[in-house]
N, C-alpha and C positions, 0 to 999 in steps of 0.2 A: 436322105442326105442332110436335109435341113435339121432333122431331129438329132442326127449325129453331130452336127455343128453346134447345136444348143448345149449338149451335155458338158463339154469342157467349160463353156461359159458359166453354166449353173454351178458346176463343181468349184470353179474359181471364186464365184460369188459366195458360196457357202464357206469356203476357207477364210475369205476376208471377214465375213460376218462372225465366224468363230473367233478370229483374232480380236475383232472389235469387242465381242462380249467378254472375252478373257481380260482385256485391258480395262474395260469398265468395271468388271468385278473386282479386279485388283485395286482400282482407284476407290471403289466403294468401301473396301476393307480398310484402307488407310483413312478414309473420311470418317468411318464409324469409330475407329480408334481415337481420332482427334475429338469427336463428339463426346465419347465417354470420358476422355481426359478433361474436357471443358466442364462436363457435369460434375466430375470429382472436384475440380478447382472451385466451382460455384458452391458446392456443398461445404467444402472446407472454409471458404470465405464467409459463408452464411453462419457457420458455427462460431467463427472468430468474431464476427460482428455481433452476434447474440451475446457471446461472452463479454465483449466490451461494453454492451449496453447494461448488462447485469452488474459489471464492475463499476460502471459510471453511477448507477443508482446506489450501489453499496458505498462508493466513495462519497457521494452526496450525504448519505446517512451518517457515514463516519465523520465527515467534516461537521455536520450538524451536532452530533454527540460531542465532538471535540469542543465546539463552541459552547455547548451547554455545560460541559464539564469545566471549561475555563471560567465561564460566568459564575458557576456555583463556587469554584475555588476563590474567585475574586470576592464574591459576597461573604464567603467564610472568613477570608483574610480581613475584609473590612469590618466584620462583626467582632473580631478579637479586640482591637483597640477600644471599641465601644464598651465591650464587657469589662475590659481592664479599667477603663475610665469609671464605669459604674461601681466597680469593686473598690477603687481608690476613693470615690466619692462617698460610698457607704462607710468605709473605714474612717474618713475624715469627719463625717457627720456623727458617727458613733463616738469618736473621740471628743468632739465638741460637746455632745450631749452628756458624756460622762464627766467632762470637766465642769460643765455648768451644774450638773447634779451635785458634784462634790462641793462646788462653791456654795450652792444653795444649802446643802447639809451643814457646811461650816457656818453659814450665816444664821441658819435656824438655831444651830447649837449655841452660837455666840449670843443670840438674843435670849436663849433659855439657860444661859450658863450661870445664872445666879447674880449675886450682888456685885461681884467684881466687875462683870461686864456692864452692869448698870452704872456703876461709878465711872468706868472708863468712857462709856457713851456720853454721860453727862459732862465730864471734863472736856472731851473732844468737841462736843457741841459748843461749850463755852469758848474753846480756842477758835472754832470756826466763826462764831459771831463776834469775836474780838473782845469779849468781856474779860478774858484773862490772857492778855497778849504775851506774857512771859512763859506760858505753858508750852512745852515742846511735845510731849507724848509719852507713851509707854516705852520703856527702855528696849524691850525685845523687838519693837517695831521700828527702831531707828537704825538697825543694821541687818546684815545677812551673813550666812556662813555656808560653806559647801555642805551638801546633803550628808556626806559621810561623818560630819562632826555635829549634826543636828542633835542626836541623842546625847552626846557629851555635854554640849552647852546647855541643853534643856534641863539636864540633871544637875550640873555643877554650878550653874549661875542662878541662884535663888532670886536675886533682885530683878530678873527680866520683866516681872509684872509691876515693878515700881514705876512711878511717874517722874519723868525728868522735867525740871523747870530751870529757867535761866537764873532766877534770883530768889531770895527768901520771900519777897513780896508776892511773887506768883504762887509760891508754896502756901503762903498764908491765905491768899484769895481762894485757892483750890480747897483748902481745909474748910473755909467758911461756906463755900458752895455745897460741899458734901454735908456739912452740918445742917444747913438750911433745908436740904431736900431729904434729910434723914437717911443718907446713903452710907453711913458709917465713916470709917477712916481709911486713909491711904498712906503709903510710905513714899517719900519724895527724895530725889537726888538733885541737889542744888549745884548747877554747873559752876557758878562763880565762886563757890567754896572749895572746888576741887583742883584749882590751878596748881597747888603744890605737888600734885601727883604727876604732872606732865613730864617732869624730869625722869621719872621712873618708868615711863612708857617706851624709852629707847630699847632697841633689841638687846637681848641678853643671850649668853651661852647656856644651852640646855643640855643635860646629860643623856647619853645613850640614844641619841637620835630622836628624843621626844621634842615636842613643839609647845610653845606657849600658846594657850587657847586664845588669849587676847589678840595675838598677831594674826589669827585666822579670821577675825571679824572684819567685815567690809562695811564701812559707813558712807552714806551719801554725803554727809556733812562732817568734815574732820573735827569740828568743834564738839561733836558728840562722843568722840573716842575716849575722852577722859572719863565719861560716865561708865563706859564698859570696863575701863581699867579699875575704877572704883569698885565695880561689882566682881571682877575676876581676879584682880591683882596678878600674881605670877603663877596662876594655876596652869599646870602642864597637862598635855593630852598624849596618851599612848595607845597602841593598837590592841594590847591584850593585858590581862590582869597581872600576869607574872612580871612582865616588863614594868608595868606601873608600880608594882610593889618594890621592885629593885630600885627604880628611880626615886620613889618616895622615901625609902628607908635605907638604901644601900650606900649613900655617899656621906660626905662630911656635913653637907647641908640637907635638911629635910624639906621636902616639897609637898604641896597639895597637888595630887595627880588624879585625873579622871580618864577612864578608858572610853573607847569609841562606842561601847555598848552600855555606858551609863553607870559604871562602878566607880565611886569616889573614895580615894584613900587620903585621909587627912594627915598633916604633919605629926599628929599625936599617935598615929597608927590605927585610929579607928576607921571603919569603912562604912560607907553609905550606899544606898541603891541596891542593885542586884535583883530587884523584883521586875515588874513589867516596865520596860524602858519608857522614859518620857520622850516625847517628840513634838515638834511643831510649835514650841514656845518662842522660837526665834523667827523673825519675819513678821509679815502683816496679817497672818491668819487670825490672830487673836487681838487685833488692834481695835478698830472702831466698830466692828460689826456692820450689819447692813440694815437699812431702813425697811419698813414694810413695803414702801413703793418699789425699792430695789429688789426685795424678795419676790414681789408680784411680777416684776419685769423678768426676773430669772425664771420663774415658773412658766410664764408665757414663752420665753425663749426655749425652754426645755420641751414644751409641748410642740412648738413650731419645728424644732429640730427632729422631734419624734415623728411628726407627720411627714417631713421631708425624707427622713430615713426610711419610713415605711414605703413611700412612693418610689424611692430609689431602689429599695430591695425588690419591690414588685417589678419594676422595670428591668432590674438585673436578672430576675428569674425568667421574665419573658425573653430577654436577650439570650440567656443560656439555653432556653428551650428552642428558640429559633436557630441558634448555632448547632444544637444537636440534630435538628431536622435537616439543616443544610449539609451537615457532615454525612448523614445517611444518604441524602440525595446525591451528593458528590461521589460517595463510594459506589452507589448503584450506577451512576453515569460512567464512572471510570471502569467498572467491570464490563459494561456494554461496549465501551470504547476499546478496551483491550481485546474483547472477543472479536469485534469487527476488524481490528488490526490483524489478528491471526487469519481471519477469513480472506482479507485482502492479500496477505502474504502468500496464502495457498493459491489464490486466484492468479497471482503472478506466475507461479510454476505451471498452472493449467494453461495460461496464455502462451507460455513458451512452447508447450507441447502442441497446442493448436497451430502456432506459427510454423513449427517443424512439419506438421501434417500438411499445411497449405503449401509450403515450399516444395515438399515431396510431390504433391499433386501437380503443381505447376511444372516441376521438372519432368514428371511422367507424361504430362499432356503435350509437351513441346515435341514436335516431330524431329527426328534426327536429320542430319544433313543428307544422308543417303535417301531417306524417305522424301525429303523436299525435292531432291533431284529426281527421284523416281516419279513423283507426282507431275513434275514438269515434263519428263519424258513421256509419261502416260498421256498427258494432255495433247502433246504433239502427235503421239501415235494414234490416239483416238480421232484426232482431227484428220490425219492422213488417211486412216482406215475409213473414215466417213466419206472422204472423196472417192476412194477406191470402190466403196460399196455403191455409191451413186453411179459411178461409171459402169460397174458390173451390172447393176440393175438396168441401166440404159441398154447395154448390149443384149442382156437376156430378154429385155422387153422387145427389142428389134427382132431377135430370133423368134420369140413367141409370136409376134405379129406375122412374120413370114410363114411360120409353121401353121398358124391358124388359117392363113390365106390358102395354103396348099391343101389343108384339110377340107376347107370349104369346097375347093375345086374337086377334090376326090369324092366328097360326099355328093356333090352335084352329079357326078358321073355314076356312082354306085347306087344311088337311090336310097329307099327307105331301109332296106336290109343292111346296107353299109352303115347307115346312120345309127342303127341299133347296135351294131357291133362297135361302132366308134364310141357310143355312150358307155358300153361296158368297158372298153379299153380306157376311156377317160376315168371311169370310176376306179378301175384297178390302178390306173396311173396316179390318181389322187391318193389312193390308199398307200401305194408305193412311195409317193412323194411325202405323205404324212409320216410314214415309217422312216424314210430317209432323213426327214427333218428331225424326227425324234432322236434317231441315232446320232445325227450331227450335233443336236443340242446336248445329248448325253455326253458325247465325246468332248464338246466344248466345256460342259459343266465339270466333267472329270478333270480336264486340264486345268480349268479355273480353280477347282477345289484343291487339286494337287499343289498348284502354285501358292494358293492361299494358305494351305496347310503348312507348306514350307516356311512361308513368311510368318504365319502365326506361331510356328514352333520357335523360330528365331526371336520373335517378339516375346513369346512365353518365357524363353530363357532369360531375356533382359528383365521382364517383369518379376520373374522368380528371384533374380538377384536383387532387384529393388525391394521386393517384398521381404527378403531375408534381412536387408538393411533396416527396413521399417520395423520388422519384428524385434530386431535388436534394440532400436530406439524405444519401441513400446515397452520392452522388458525393462530397460533402464528407467523409463518414466514410471512404470508400475512400481519398480523398487523404490524410486524417490517418493512416489505417492504413498506407498506403504509406510515408509519412514515418517512422512508427514502425518499420516493417519495415526501411527503409533505415538508420535509426539503430541498430536492433538488429543488422542485418547488420554495420555498421561496428564496433560494440562486440564482436560475435562474432568478427570478423576480428582485432581487437586481442587478444581473449581467446585465440584460437588462437595468435597470435604470442607472447603471454606464456607460453602452455603450452609452445610449442616452445623458447623461451628457457629456461624452467624445466627442461625435459628436458635441454637441453644443459648447464645449470649443474649439475643433479643428476649427469649423467654425468661431468662434470669433477670434481665433489666425490667421486664414487665412485673415480675414478682417483687423486685426491689421497689419499683414505683408504687405498687399496691401496698407494700409494707410501709413505704415512706408516707403514703397518704394516711394509712392507719395511725402511724406515729404522729403525723401532723395533728390529727384530731386529739390524740392524747396530749400532745404538747400544748395545744390550745387550751385544753382543760387545766393542764398543769400551770400554764401562765396565768390563768384566772386565779388559781389558788396561790400562785407565786405573788401576785399583786397583793392579795389579802394578807398572806404571811409576811411579805415585805413591809407592808404598812405596820403590822404588829411589831416586826423586828425593829423598824425605825423608831417606833414608840419606846420599845425597850432600850434601844441604843441611846436614845436621847436621855432617858432616865438614868441609864448607867453612866453615860458621859457626864451628865450633870453632877451625879454623886462623886464620880471619879475626879472631876475638876474641883469639887469642893474638898475632897481628900488631898488632892495635889496642892490645892491652894493653901490649906492649913499646914501641910507638910513643908511647903516652900516657906510659908511664914515662919514656921518653927526653925528651919535651917537659916533663914535670913536673920532671925532674931539672935540665933547663936553666933552667927558671923558678926552681926552688928554689935553684940555685947563685947566682942574682942576688940572692936574698933571704936568703942564709945569714947574712950579717952581722947583719941586722936580727933574724932569727929567733933566732940564738944569744944576742944581747944581751937578748932578751925571755925567754929560757929559761935562766937562770943555773944552775938545779939539774939540767938535763937531762944 
């Protein structure tokens, strides 16, 4: 009877235990799902953090290269004004050196120009020391004319080398000085004997657009203008020979006309010039010459300018070399900078994909409202089942105690034989109990697995839907990544082509630099020869110039004598005391 009373209690306890195991199994399934979701979130967050660290390092490198590139560009921009300034300085020094060399050449030529220059230097020295106060100077040095008329006046005005004096006394003193020093004779223009010509200096009408050569002469002292009129009278100047011939012979009045390239047509119709044009007789180039001290000073100035020019050229070459190196470095830095910019742009797309992955993992890891509610229900159920299990175990324990007491009483009455039978029964009972427990556990496991399978199938459906969505996103990202890879490949191919072209250009540059160095050696040798040849040429030029000046001098003398012969009557009548 006691045993039959225990059976319902044991069966009730087994049912409660089965319900408790089923609830705990369901709760464990939900907990495992949450754990897996958290692990997925943690993995996605770790990937995103690692990506951000890599991007941060790349960004730092990118900023560093940007700063380096900006610094190189700034240095390159700063080097340009310096190079331009050195270029301008080299041009200025070269121009000054050429001007000084030309002045030196003129001075040397003037000192070696024969007796005319000796006479002029002697007379001008007498003027400077006050021994001949009435001496004015060489006629051609007393005025100036525009460069386009230099050839015309140098050819048409023979008396440009005559000496201008204020009065006859100064002319006589000059003649005596030349005689004393054995310097020959000179021709003089006496200003106070030319006053009658001043009324003829007024502007006149000239035919066919020609101009009177006298009107083109600029004098620093107006008192000297009459000397130029005495030398030129109404000689006209024209641009070409045909116009000059028409002006000279084509009108009612005949004129003396000179062309700008040095052809003179006289009123009689005869022509002069036409050979090598004369130039430079107007102005101060042939005036007083330069002293030995002034020539030495000019030579020192030329040497100093040459040294400065060499230093500036060397500095300019260094600046140009530095600018080329800066340009190469700036180009390399810009290439690296552009490459890193592309990498950062691609990294931004990768980060977006990682963020989507993290968001999806977070969404998948969050339990649904039904699951949250179910967890709460399971907690309550497990708690309630725990109480019921405790109560059932207590009742079964009481029944077991009663049954044990009865068994002891029976055993006490039945003796040893009964106890042996009881042991067998207990053993069989334990086996039966073990089998019952196994069956109960299997039934509970089956129910638990069945419920779990249903829930897992529902969860699997949701996960499959989410997976399909993620697969679509992955495909979209893969398509975007492939496009980026294609674009990157195209850029990389262009970059490789540029690198190859750069290598070819650099190789060509090295070849040109080697060729330049070889030519520099040749040029150095040529310059040495150039100096020797230039010295010889200068010697020949001086000799040629000296003889040319002598020829010009006597040709001018001859022309001047011819002109003076026509004016002798007028000149003698105006100089009764001469």
